[in-house]
N, CA, C and O atoms as a Tripos MOL2 file, in Angstrom:
@<TRIPOS>MOLECULE
protein
  268   267    67     0     0
PROTEIN
NO_CHARGES

@<TRIPOS>ATOM
      1 N         -48.4380  -33.5000   -1.3150 N.3       1 MET1
      2 CA        -47.1160  -33.5340   -1.6290 C.3       1 MET1
      3 C         -46.6980  -35.1620   -1.9170 C.2       1 MET1
      4 O         -47.4540  -36.0060   -2.3980 O.2       1 MET1
      5 N         -45.5210  -35.3370   -1.5630 N.am      2 PHE2
      6 CA        -44.9850  -36.6350   -1.6270 C.3       2 PHE2
      7 C         -44.9620  -37.4770   -0.4440 C.2       2 PHE2
      8 O         -44.7480  -36.9740    0.6590 O.2       2 PHE2
      9 N         -45.1290  -38.4920   -0.5620 N.am      3 VAL3
     10 CA        -45.0780  -39.6360    0.5170 C.3       3 VAL3
     11 C         -43.7960  -40.3720    0.4750 C.2       3 VAL3
     12 O         -43.4490  -40.9000   -0.5810 O.2       3 VAL3
     13 N         -43.1760  -40.4370    1.3740 N.am      4 LEU4
     14 CA        -41.7560  -41.0640    1.1930 C.3       4 LEU4
     15 C         -41.8320  -42.1350    2.3390 C.2       4 LEU4
     16 O         -42.3220  -41.9570    3.4540 O.2       4 LEU4
     17 N         -41.3590  -43.0730    1.9440 N.am      5 THR5
     18 CA        -41.1310  -44.2080    2.7390 C.3       5 THR5
     19 C         -39.9010  -44.0790    4.0670 C.2       5 THR5
     20 O         -39.1890  -43.0750    4.0700 O.2       5 THR5
     21 N         -39.7510  -44.9360    4.9460 N.am      6 LYS6
     22 CA        -38.8850  -44.6540    6.0350 C.3       6 LYS6
     23 C         -37.2810  -44.9840    5.4900 C.2       6 LYS6
     24 O         -36.2890  -44.4980    6.0340 O.2       6 LYS6
     25 N         -37.2440  -45.7390    4.5250 N.am      7 GLU7
     26 CA        -35.8980  -46.1320    3.6830 C.3       7 GLU7
     27 C         -35.2850  -44.9280    3.1130 C.2       7 GLU7
     28 O         -34.1420  -44.5080    3.2920 O.2       7 GLU7
     29 N         -36.5780  -44.2610    2.1320 N.am      8 GLU8
     30 CA        -36.3890  -43.0760    1.5140 C.3       8 GLU8
     31 C         -35.8600  -41.9280    1.9580 C.2       8 GLU8
     32 O         -35.0770  -41.2100    1.3360 O.2       8 GLU8
     33 N         -36.4370  -41.6950    3.4150 N.am      9 LYS9
     34 CA        -36.1850  -40.6030    3.9980 C.3       9 LYS9
     35 C         -34.9040  -40.5700    4.5610 C.2       9 LYS9
     36 O         -34.3100  -39.4930    4.6120 O.2       9 LYS9
     37 N         -34.3480  -41.6870    5.0300 N.am     10 ARG10
     38 CA        -33.2320  -42.1030    5.4340 C.3      10 ARG10
     39 C         -31.9250  -41.8430    4.5980 C.2      10 ARG10
     40 O         -30.8580  -41.4450    5.0650 O.2      10 ARG10
     41 N         -32.2150  -42.1610    3.1640 N.am     11 VAL11
     42 CA        -31.6000  -42.0150    2.2220 C.3      11 VAL11
     43 C         -31.2370  -40.6320    1.6760 C.2      11 VAL11
     44 O         -30.1450  -40.4870    1.1270 O.2      11 VAL11
     45 N         -32.0930  -39.6060    1.7970 N.am     12 ILE12
     46 CA        -32.2330  -38.5030    1.5550 C.3      12 ILE12
     47 C         -31.2680  -37.6670    2.6570 C.2      12 ILE12
     48 O         -30.3850  -36.8710    2.3400 O.2      12 ILE12
     49 N         -31.6890  -38.0780    4.1640 N.am     13 CYS13
     50 CA        -30.9580  -37.2510    5.0540 C.3      13 CYS13
     51 C         -29.4440  -37.8700    5.0150 C.2      13 CYS13
     52 O         -28.5470  -37.1620    5.4730 O.2      13 CYS13
     53 N         -29.1300  -39.1210    4.5040 N.am     14 PHE14
     54 CA        -27.6460  -39.2890    4.3020 C.3      14 PHE14
     55 C         -27.0450  -38.5980    3.1180 C.2      14 PHE14
     56 O         -25.8280  -38.4160    3.0930 O.2      14 PHE14
     57 N         -27.6160  -38.3030    2.3860 N.am     15 VAL15
     58 CA        -27.2230  -37.4620    1.1220 C.3      15 VAL15
     59 C         -27.0110  -36.2520    1.3590 C.2      15 VAL15
     60 O         -26.0200  -35.7300    0.8490 O.2      15 VAL15
     61 N         -27.8340  -35.5320    2.1460 N.am     16 MET16
     62 CA        -27.7760  -34.0340    2.4810 C.3      16 MET16
     63 C         -26.9490  -34.0270    3.6570 C.2      16 MET16
     64 O         -26.5760  -32.8630    3.8040 O.2      16 MET16
     65 N         -26.4910  -34.7390    4.5450 N.am     17 LEU17
     66 CA        -25.2670  -34.8410    5.5740 C.3      17 LEU17
     67 C         -24.1560  -35.2180    4.9190 C.2      17 LEU17
     68 O         -23.1090  -34.7190    5.3340 O.2      17 LEU17
     69 N         -24.0880  -36.0230    3.9350 N.am     18 ALA18
     70 CA        -22.7620  -36.1810    2.9560 C.3      18 ALA18
     71 C         -22.5020  -34.5950    2.5450 C.2      18 ALA18
     72 O         -21.4600  -34.0770    2.9470 O.2      18 ALA18
     73 N         -23.1980  -34.0120    1.9500 N.am     19 ILE19
     74 CA        -22.9940  -32.6380    1.1090 C.3      19 ILE19
     75 C         -22.6420  -31.6410    2.2900 C.2      19 ILE19
     76 O         -21.6900  -30.8790    2.1230 O.2      19 ILE19
     77 N         -23.2820  -31.6090    3.3480 N.am     20 LEU20
     78 CA        -22.9690  -30.6720    4.1650 C.3      20 LEU20
     79 C         -21.7410  -30.8630    5.0650 C.2      20 LEU20
     80 O         -21.3830  -29.8800    5.7130 O.2      20 LEU20
     81 N         -21.1020  -31.9250    5.1760 N.am     21 VAL21
     82 CA        -20.0310  -32.6480    5.8720 C.3      21 VAL21
     83 C         -18.9050  -32.0950    4.7270 C.2      21 VAL21
     84 O         -17.8790  -31.5390    5.1180 O.2      21 VAL21
     85 N         -19.1440  -32.2680    3.4700 N.am     22 GLY22
     86 CA        -18.2550  -31.7650    2.5840 C.3      22 GLY22
     87 C         -18.0880  -30.5870    2.2880 C.2      22 GLY22
     88 O         -16.9360  -30.2740    1.9890 O.2      22 GLY22
     89 N         -18.8650  -29.8060    2.2660 N.am     23 LEU23
     90 CA        -19.1370  -28.3090    2.3610 C.3      23 LEU23
     91 C         -18.1900  -27.7010    3.6420 C.2      23 LEU23
     92 O         -17.4370  -26.7520    3.4260 O.2      23 LEU23
     93 N         -18.2750  -28.2560    4.8490 N.am     24 ALA24
     94 CA        -17.7910  -27.9240    6.0040 C.3      24 ALA24
     95 C         -16.2750  -28.1130    5.7980 C.2      24 ALA24
     96 O         -15.5030  -27.1720    5.9820 O.2      24 ALA24
     97 N         -15.8420  -29.3660    5.4040 N.am     25 VAL25
     98 CA        -14.5350  -29.9330    5.2170 C.3      25 VAL25
     99 C         -13.9720  -28.7670    4.1070 C.2      25 VAL25
    100 O         -12.8830  -28.2530    4.3640 O.2      25 VAL25
    101 N         -14.6750  -28.3550    2.9130 N.am     26 LYS26
    102 CA        -14.0990  -27.3060    1.9680 C.3      26 LYS26
    103 C         -13.9080  -26.1570    2.5070 C.2      26 LYS26
    104 O         -12.8680  -25.6650    2.0690 O.2      26 LYS26
    105 N         -14.6050  -25.2750    3.5100 N.am     27 GLU27
    106 CA        -14.6050  -24.1770    3.9220 C.3      27 GLU27
    107 C         -13.3420  -24.4640    5.3530 C.2      27 GLU27
    108 O         -12.4800  -23.6210    5.5990 O.2      27 GLU27
    109 N         -13.4380  -25.4430    5.9480 N.am     28 TYR28
    110 CA        -12.0950  -25.4280    6.9250 C.3      28 TYR28
    111 C         -10.8310  -25.2650    6.2240 C.2      28 TYR28
    112 O         -10.1340  -24.2980    6.5310 O.2      28 TYR28
    113 N         -10.4280  -26.0920    5.3050 N.am     29 ARG29
    114 CA         -9.4810  -25.8950    4.2870 C.3      29 ARG29
    115 C          -9.0760  -25.0790    3.8090 C.2      29 ARG29
    116 O          -7.8680  -24.8410    3.8290 O.2      29 ARG29
    117 N         -10.2360  -24.1170    3.0040 N.am     30 ARG30
    118 CA        -10.1030  -22.6410    2.7820 C.3      30 ARG30
    119 C          -9.5110  -21.6240    3.9330 C.2      30 ARG30
    120 O          -8.5460  -20.8780    3.7640 O.2      30 ARG30
    121 N         -10.2390  -21.7400    5.0640 N.am     31 ASN31
    122 CA         -9.5770  -20.9000    6.0530 C.3      31 ASN31
    123 C          -8.8190  -21.6460    6.9050 C.2      31 ASN31
    124 O          -8.8790  -21.2360    8.0640 O.2      31 ASN31
    125 N          -7.9970  -22.7790    6.6990 N.am     32 HIS32
    126 CA         -6.7910  -23.3090    7.4040 C.3      32 HIS32
    127 C          -5.9690  -23.8480    6.6410 C.2      32 HIS32
    128 O          -5.9640  -25.0790    6.6290 O.2      32 HIS32
    129 N          -5.1260  -23.2000    5.8670 N.am     33 PRO33
    130 CA         -4.5360  -23.3670    4.6200 C.3      33 PRO33
    131 C          -3.1900  -24.3030    5.6600 C.2      33 PRO33
    132 O          -2.8430  -24.0240    6.8080 O.2      33 PRO33
    133 N          -2.7160  -25.3230    4.8570 N.am     34 VAL34
    134 CA         -1.4570  -26.2460    5.4100 C.3      34 VAL34
    135 C          -0.3860  -25.5160    4.8870 C.2      34 VAL34
    136 O          -0.3370  -25.2540    3.6850 O.2      34 VAL34
    137 N           0.7640  -25.0470    5.9400 N.am     35 SER35
    138 CA          1.8780  -24.5480    5.7790 C.3      35 SER35
    139 C           2.8060  -25.5350    5.3530 C.2      35 SER35
    140 O           2.9300  -26.5220    6.0770 O.2      35 SER35
    141 N           3.7110  -25.4260    3.9590 N.am     36 THR36
    142 CA          4.6060  -26.4070    3.8910 C.3      36 THR36
    143 C           5.7160  -26.4710    5.0190 C.2      36 THR36
    144 O           6.2450  -27.5750    5.1530 O.2      36 THR36
    145 N           6.1130  -25.5330    5.7810 N.am     37 ALA37
    146 CA          7.1220  -25.6680    6.3120 C.3      37 ALA37
    147 C           6.8320  -26.7760    7.5010 C.2      37 ALA37
    148 O           7.6690  -27.6110    7.8420 O.2      37 ALA37
    149 N           5.7740  -26.6770    7.9670 N.am     38 ALA38
    150 CA          5.2680  -27.8030    9.0800 C.3      38 ALA38
    151 C           5.5450  -29.0500    8.4970 C.2      38 ALA38
    152 O           6.0950  -29.9300    9.1590 O.2      38 ALA38
    153 N           5.1190  -29.2650    6.9620 N.am     39 GLN39
    154 CA          5.1260  -30.6740    6.7590 C.3      39 GLN39
    155 C           6.0060  -30.4560    5.3460 C.2      39 GLN39
    156 O           5.4800  -30.1050    4.2900 O.2      39 GLN39
    157 N           7.1520  -30.6720    5.4800 N.am     40 PRO40
    158 CA          8.1090  -30.6780    4.3950 C.3      40 PRO40
    159 C           8.3640  -31.5700    3.4230 C.2      40 PRO40
    160 O           8.9020  -31.3200    2.3440 O.2      40 PRO40
    161 N           7.8210  -33.0250    3.9590 N.am     41 GLY41
    162 CA          7.4500  -33.9070    3.0430 C.3      41 GLY41
    163 C           6.4520  -33.9850    1.9330 C.2      41 GLY41
    164 O           6.5520  -34.7390    0.9650 O.2      41 GLY41
    165 N           5.3960  -33.0670    2.1770 N.am     42 LEU42
    166 CA          4.0610  -33.0260    1.2770 C.3      42 LEU42
    167 C           4.5500  -32.5900   -0.0400 C.2      42 LEU42
    168 O           4.2440  -33.2960   -1.0000 O.2      42 LEU42
    169 N           5.3410  -31.4220   -0.2590 N.am     43 LYS43
    170 CA          5.3500  -30.8440   -1.4160 C.3      43 LYS43
    171 C           6.2400  -31.8830   -2.1860 C.2      43 LYS43
    172 O           6.1010  -31.8330   -3.4080 O.2      43 LYS43
    173 N           7.1850  -32.8740   -1.6790 N.am     44 GLN44
    174 CA          7.9700  -33.5350   -2.3870 C.3      44 GLN44
    175 C           7.0330  -34.7080   -2.7590 C.2      44 GLN44
    176 O           7.2620  -35.2220   -3.8540 O.2      44 GLN44
    177 N           6.1170  -35.1650   -2.1010 N.am     45 SER45
    178 CA          5.5000  -36.3070   -2.4130 C.3      45 SER45
    179 C           4.4560  -35.8170   -3.2710 C.2      45 SER45
    180 O           3.7480  -36.7320   -3.6930 O.2      45 SER45
    181 N           4.0610  -34.4200   -3.7520 N.am     46 LEU46
    182 CA          3.2880  -34.2650   -4.7080 C.3      46 LEU46
    183 C           4.1770  -34.0630   -5.9550 C.2      46 LEU46
    184 O           3.5460  -33.8600   -6.9920 O.2      46 LEU46
    185 N           5.1490  -34.0750   -6.0240 N.am     47 ARG47
    186 CA          5.8530  -33.5970   -7.2140 C.3      47 ARG47
    187 C           6.0940  -35.0770   -8.0330 C.2      47 ARG47
    188 O           6.3020  -36.1440   -7.4560 O.2      47 ARG47
    189 N           6.0260  -34.9140   -9.3440 N.am     48 LYS48
    190 CA          5.9720  -36.1440  -10.2200 C.3      48 LYS48
    191 C           7.0200  -37.0370   -9.9120 C.2      48 LYS48
    192 O           8.1730  -36.6070   -9.9560 O.2      48 LYS48
    193 N           6.7890  -38.2990   -9.5840 N.am     49 GLN49
    194 CA          8.0420  -39.1590   -9.2820 C.3      49 GLN49
    195 C           8.7380  -39.5080  -10.7890 C.2      49 GLN49
    196 O           8.2550  -39.4700  -11.9210 O.2      49 GLN49
    197 N          10.0200  -39.8470  -10.3200 N.am     50 PRO50
    198 CA         10.9300  -40.2300  -11.5640 C.3      50 PRO50
    199 C          10.5420  -41.4340  -11.9750 C.2      50 PRO50
    200 O          10.1050  -42.3160  -11.2350 O.2      50 PRO50
    201 N          10.6940  -41.5100  -13.2160 N.am     51 GLU51
    202 CA         10.3600  -43.1440  -13.6980 C.3      51 GLU51
    203 C          11.5230  -44.1650  -12.9420 C.2      51 GLU51
    204 O          12.6730  -43.8860  -12.6000 O.2      51 GLU51
    205 N          10.8900  -45.2410  -12.8390 N.am     52 ALA52
    206 CA         11.7790  -46.2210  -12.2650 C.3      52 ALA52
    207 C          12.9420  -46.8370  -13.2650 C.2      52 ALA52
    208 O          12.7560  -47.0970  -14.4540 O.2      52 ALA52
    209 N          13.8970  -46.9750  -12.7050 N.am     53 LYS53
    210 CA         15.1260  -47.6810  -13.5120 C.3      53 LYS53
    211 C          14.8290  -49.4270  -13.2820 C.2      53 LYS53
    212 O          14.4370  -50.0660  -12.3060 O.2      53 LYS53
    213 N          15.1960  -49.7970  -14.5930 N.am     54 PRO54
    214 CA         15.1370  -51.2270  -14.5600 C.3      54 PRO54
    215 C          16.2480  -51.9830  -13.4130 C.2      54 PRO54
    216 O          17.4590  -51.7630  -13.3770 O.2      54 PRO54
    217 N          15.5540  -52.8350  -12.5890 N.am     55 ARG55
    218 CA         16.0770  -53.2800  -11.5160 C.3      55 ARG55
    219 C          17.2550  -54.4610  -12.2350 C.2      55 ARG55
    220 O          16.9750  -55.1220  -13.2350 O.2      55 ARG55
    221 N          18.5610  -54.5530  -11.5190 N.am     56 GLN56
    222 CA         19.4050  -55.6470  -11.9080 C.3      56 GLN56
    223 C          19.1070  -56.7750  -10.9960 C.2      56 GLN56
    224 O          18.3520  -56.6160  -10.0370 O.2      56 GLN56
    225 N          19.7130  -57.9930  -11.2790 N.am     57 LYS57
    226 CA         19.4970  -59.1060  -10.5540 C.3      57 LYS57
    227 C          20.4010  -59.1490   -9.3010 C.2      57 LYS57
    228 O          21.6170  -58.9810   -9.3870 O.2      57 LYS57
    229 N          19.7630  -59.3780   -8.1360 N.am     58 SER58
    230 CA         20.5320  -59.0040   -7.0500 C.3      58 SER58
    231 C          21.1790  -60.6490   -6.6440 C.2      58 SER58
    232 O          21.8470  -60.8500   -5.6300 O.2      58 SER58
    233 N          20.8870  -61.5280   -7.4690 N.am     59 THR59
    234 CA         21.6150  -62.9580   -6.8400 C.3      59 THR59
    235 C          22.7180  -62.8830   -7.6360 C.2      59 THR59
    236 O          22.7950  -62.4130   -8.7710 O.2      59 THR59
    237 N          23.6220  -63.4110   -6.9190 N.am     60 PRO60
    238 CA         25.2520  -63.4950   -7.7150 C.3      60 PRO60
    239 C          24.9640  -64.6990   -8.4450 C.2      60 PRO60
    240 O          24.1720  -65.5600   -8.0620 O.2      60 PRO60
    241 N          25.8290  -64.7440   -9.8260 N.am     61 ALA61
    242 CA         25.7410  -65.6770  -10.5850 C.3      61 ALA61
    243 C          26.3490  -67.1820   -9.6990 C.2      61 ALA61
    244 O          27.1420  -67.1320   -8.7590 O.2      61 ALA61
    245 N          25.9450  -68.0450  -10.0880 N.am     62 PRO62
    246 CA         26.6050  -69.5340   -9.5680 C.3      62 PRO62
    247 C          27.9540  -69.7290  -10.0160 C.2      62 PRO62
    248 O          28.1800  -69.7110  -11.2260 O.2      62 PRO62
    249 N          28.7910  -69.8960   -9.2650 N.am     63 SER63
    250 CA         30.3910  -70.1440   -9.6130 C.3      63 SER63
    251 C          30.6330  -71.7140  -10.0300 C.2      63 SER63
    252 O          29.8190  -72.6280   -9.9040 O.2      63 SER63
    253 N          31.9990  -71.7900  -10.5710 N.am     64 ALA64
    254 CA         32.0820  -72.8100  -11.0170 C.3      64 ALA64
    255 C          32.6350  -74.1720  -10.1030 C.2      64 ALA64
    256 O          32.7770  -75.3130  -10.5420 O.2      64 ALA64
    257 N          32.9420  -73.6220   -8.4830 N.am     65 SER65
    258 CA         33.1930  -74.3100   -7.6070 C.3      65 SER65
    259 C          32.1590  -74.6360   -6.7880 C.2      65 SER65
    260 O          32.4680  -75.4470   -5.9150 O.2      65 SER65
    261 N          31.0200  -74.2620   -6.7880 N.am     66 ALA66
    262 CA         30.0550  -74.4110   -5.8650 C.3      66 ALA66
    263 C          29.7170  -75.9480   -6.1640 C.2      66 ALA66
    264 O          29.8300  -76.4610   -7.2770 O.2      66 ALA66
    265 N          29.2930  -76.5940   -5.0250 N.am     67 PRO67
    266 CA         29.1110  -78.1920   -5.0820 C.3      67 PRO67
    267 C          27.5280  -78.2660   -5.6760 C.2      67 PRO67
    268 O          26.9910  -79.3560   -5.8700 O.2      67 PRO67
@<TRIPOS>BOND
     1     1     2 1
     2     2     3 1
     3     3     4 2
     4     3     5 am
     5     5     6 1
     6     6     7 1
     7     7     8 2
     8     7     9 am
     9     9    10 1
    10    10    11 1
    11    11    12 2
    12    11    13 am
    13    13    14 1
    14    14    15 1
    15    15    16 2
    16    15    17 am
    17    17    18 1
    18    18    19 1
    19    19    20 2
    20    19    21 am
    21    21    22 1
    22    22    23 1
    23    23    24 2
    24    23    25 am
    25    25    26 1
    26    26    27 1
    27    27    28 2
    28    27    29 am
    29    29    30 1
    30    30    31 1
    31    31    32 2
    32    31    33 am
    33    33    34 1
    34    34    35 1
    35    35    36 2
    36    35    37 am
    37    37    38 1
    38    38    39 1
    39    39    40 2
    40    39    41 am
    41    41    42 1
    42    42    43 1
    43    43    44 2
    44    43    45 am
    45    45    46 1
    46    46    47 1
    47    47    48 2
    48    47    49 am
    49    49    50 1
    50    50    51 1
    51    51    52 2
    52    51    53 am
    53    53    54 1
    54    54    55 1
    55    55    56 2
    56    55    57 am
    57    57    58 1
    58    58    59 1
    59    59    60 2
    60    59    61 am
    61    61    62 1
    62    62    63 1
    63    63    64 2
    64    63    65 am
    65    65    66 1
    66    66    67 1
    67    67    68 2
    68    67    69 am
    69    69    70 1
    70    70    71 1
    71    71    72 2
    72    71    73 am
    73    73    74 1
    74    74    75 1
    75    75    76 2
    76    75    77 am
    77    77    78 1
    78    78    79 1
    79    79    80 2
    80    79    81 am
    81    81    82 1
    82    82    83 1
    83    83    84 2
    84    83    85 am
    85    85    86 1
    86    86    87 1
    87    87    88 2
    88    87    89 am
    89    89    90 1
    90    90    91 1
    91    91    92 2
    92    91    93 am
    93    93    94 1
    94    94    95 1
    95    95    96 2
    96    95    97 am
    97    97    98 1
    98    98    99 1
    99    99   100 2
   100    99   101 am
   101   101   102 1
   102   102   103 1
   103   103   104 2
   104   103   105 am
   105   105   106 1
   106   106   107 1
   107   107   108 2
   108   107   109 am
   109   109   110 1
   110   110   111 1
   111   111   112 2
   112   111   113 am
   113   113   114 1
   114   114   115 1
   115   115   116 2
   116   115   117 am
   117   117   118 1
   118   118   119 1
   119   119   120 2
   120   119   121 am
   121   121   122 1
   122   122   123 1
   123   123   124 2
   124   123   125 am
   125   125   126 1
   126   126   127 1
   127   127   128 2
   128   127   129 am
   129   129   130 1
   130   130   131 1
   131   131   132 2
   132   131   133 am
   133   133   134 1
   134   134   135 1
   135   135   136 2
   136   135   137 am
   137   137   138 1
   138   138   139 1
   139   139   140 2
   140   139   141 am
   141   141   142 1
   142   142   143 1
   143   143   144 2
   144   143   145 am
   145   145   146 1
   146   146   147 1
   147   147   148 2
   148   147   149 am
   149   149   150 1
   150   150   151 1
   151   151   152 2
   152   151   153 am
   153   153   154 1
   154   154   155 1
   155   155   156 2
   156   155   157 am
   157   157   158 1
   158   158   159 1
   159   159   160 2
   160   159   161 am
   161   161   162 1
   162   162   163 1
   163   163   164 2
   164   163   165 am
   165   165   166 1
   166   166   167 1
   167   167   168 2
   168   167   169 am
   169   169   170 1
   170   170   171 1
   171   171   172 2
   172   171   173 am
   173   173   174 1
   174   174   175 1
   175   175   176 2
   176   175   177 am
   177   177   178 1
   178   178   179 1
   179   179   180 2
   180   179   181 am
   181   181   182 1
   182   182   183 1
   183   183   184 2
   184   183   185 am
   185   185   186 1
   186   186   187 1
   187   187   188 2
   188   187   189 am
   189   189   190 1
   190   190   191 1
   191   191   192 2
   192   191   193 am
   193   193   194 1
   194   194   195 1
   195   195   196 2
   196   195   197 am
   197   197   198 1
   198   198   199 1
   199   199   200 2
   200   199   201 am
   201   201   202 1
   202   202   203 1
   203   203   204 2
   204   203   205 am
   205   205   206 1
   206   206   207 1
   207   207   208 2
   208   207   209 am
   209   209   210 1
   210   210   211 1
   211   211   212 2
   212   211   213 am
   213   213   214 1
   214   214   215 1
   215   215   216 2
   216   215   217 am
   217   217   218 1
   218   218   219 1
   219   219   220 2
   220   219   221 am
   221   221   222 1
   222   222   223 1
   223   223   224 2
   224   223   225 am
   225   225   226 1
   226   226   227 1
   227   227   228 2
   228   227   229 am
   229   229   230 1
   230   230   231 1
   231   231   232 2
   232   231   233 am
   233   233   234 1
   234   234   235 1
   235   235   236 2
   236   235   237 am
   237   237   238 1
   238   238   239 1
   239   239   240 2
   240   239   241 am
   241   241   242 1
   242   242   243 1
   243   243   244 2
   244   243   245 am
   245   245   246 1
   246   246   247 1
   247   247   248 2
   248   247   249 am
   249   249   250 1
   250   250   251 1
   251   251   252 2
   252   251   253 am
   253   253   254 1
   254   254   255 1
   255   255   256 2
   256   255   257 am
   257   257   258 1
   258   258   259 1
   259   259   260 2
   260   259   261 am
   261   261   262 1
   262   262   263 1
   263   263   264 2
   264   263   265 am
   265   265   266 1
   266   266   267 1
   267   267   268 2
@<TRIPOS>SUBSTRUCTURE
     1 MET1         2 RESIDUE 1 A MET
     2 PHE2         6 RESIDUE 1 A PHE
     3 VAL3        10 RESIDUE 1 A VAL
     4 LEU4        14 RESIDUE 1 A LEU
     5 THR5        18 RESIDUE 1 A THR
     6 LYS6        22 RESIDUE 1 A LYS
     7 GLU7        26 RESIDUE 1 A GLU
     8 GLU8        30 RESIDUE 1 A GLU
     9 LYS9        34 RESIDUE 1 A LYS
    10 ARG10       38 RESIDUE 1 A ARG
    11 VAL11       42 RESIDUE 1 A VAL
    12 ILE12       46 RESIDUE 1 A ILE
    13 CYS13       50 RESIDUE 1 A CYS
    14 PHE14       54 RESIDUE 1 A PHE
    15 VAL15       58 RESIDUE 1 A VAL
    16 MET16       62 RESIDUE 1 A MET
    17 LEU17       66 RESIDUE 1 A LEU
    18 ALA18       70 RESIDUE 1 A ALA
    19 ILE19       74 RESIDUE 1 A ILE
    20 LEU20       78 RESIDUE 1 A LEU
    21 VAL21       82 RESIDUE 1 A VAL
    22 GLY22       86 RESIDUE 1 A GLY
    23 LEU23       90 RESIDUE 1 A LEU
    24 ALA24       94 RESIDUE 1 A ALA
    25 VAL25       98 RESIDUE 1 A VAL
    26 LYS26      102 RESIDUE 1 A LYS
    27 GLU27      106 RESIDUE 1 A GLU
    28 TYR28      110 RESIDUE 1 A TYR
    29 ARG29      114 RESIDUE 1 A ARG
    30 ARG30      118 RESIDUE 1 A ARG
    31 ASN31      122 RESIDUE 1 A ASN
    32 HIS32      126 RESIDUE 1 A HIS
    33 PRO33      130 RESIDUE 1 A PRO
    34 VAL34      134 RESIDUE 1 A VAL
    35 SER35      138 RESIDUE 1 A SER
    36 THR36      142 RESIDUE 1 A THR
    37 ALA37      146 RESIDUE 1 A ALA
    38 ALA38      150 RESIDUE 1 A ALA
    39 GLN39      154 RESIDUE 1 A GLN
    40 PRO40      158 RESIDUE 1 A PRO
    41 GLY41      162 RESIDUE 1 A GLY
    42 LEU42      166 RESIDUE 1 A LEU
    43 LYS43      170 RESIDUE 1 A LYS
    44 GLN44      174 RESIDUE 1 A GLN
    45 SER45      178 RESIDUE 1 A SER
    46 LEU46      182 RESIDUE 1 A LEU
    47 ARG47      186 RESIDUE 1 A ARG
    48 LYS48      190 RESIDUE 1 A LYS
    49 GLN49      194 RESIDUE 1 A GLN
    50 PRO50      198 RESIDUE 1 A PRO
    51 GLU51      202 RESIDUE 1 A GLU
    52 ALA52      206 RESIDUE 1 A ALA
    53 LYS53      210 RESIDUE 1 A LYS
    54 PRO54      214 RESIDUE 1 A PRO
    55 ARG55      218 RESIDUE 1 A ARG
    56 GLN56      222 RESIDUE 1 A GLN
    57 LYS57      226 RESIDUE 1 A LYS
    58 SER58      230 RESIDUE 1 A SER
    59 THR59      234 RESIDUE 1 A THR
    60 PRO60      238 RESIDUE 1 A PRO
    61 ALA61      242 RESIDUE 1 A ALA
    62 PRO62      246 RESIDUE 1 A PRO
    63 SER63      250 RESIDUE 1 A SER
    64 ALA64      254 RESIDUE 1 A ALA
    65 SER65      258 RESIDUE 1 A SER
    66 ALA66      262 RESIDUE 1 A ALA
    67 PRO67      266 RESIDUE 1 A PRO
């Protein structure tokens, strides 16, 4: 069969563990949907953000009487 080094076995175990955790999270989210009433800001944050308007200068123009 295959002869794998300790490091190769560790990498394979890590990849398999990552896949299993990903599947578990996917199933959990499928079986426990998030209600929008519990998090009203969630829908708002997922909408397309309006484009930013150009900002005006916040510093006042220098006056003639300033020293």
